[in-house]
Steps between C-alpha positions, in 0.01 A plus 500: 500500500463203730712190468370165379651184645450130443379289794430133535132419540563380856620854589181676387264641761167679518543865400786439255440634150577278201594673175469335159726572202272779372500674838150402618477456878326232706472524878528168683195438720565144618782244490443133588661158455332262255670162493862568405416838344397841623173668395515878472176699481514858376290805409555770238436872543167466319379228739559193284615202705696197392737232621786283389681201642877473470788295631658645817826571311327675205601864448258798507562868426418709810496879534715609791374788711278610786138390480305418189383721216213267409170626642 
């Protein structure tokens, strides 16, 4: 079992995998500054894309490990 850690939004990078409370995974495809916030774009394993904007100090759940499991 791989570890899950919390990271501030400003620490996220392309290739990181976000994990929600139910265990669904979202691979980060792009991170950019938008005003005072940070916009994170992601894709799911089934190809659905999405994005969210958060404060730089906001916390996200990130799967720790080599590479990504999202195809």
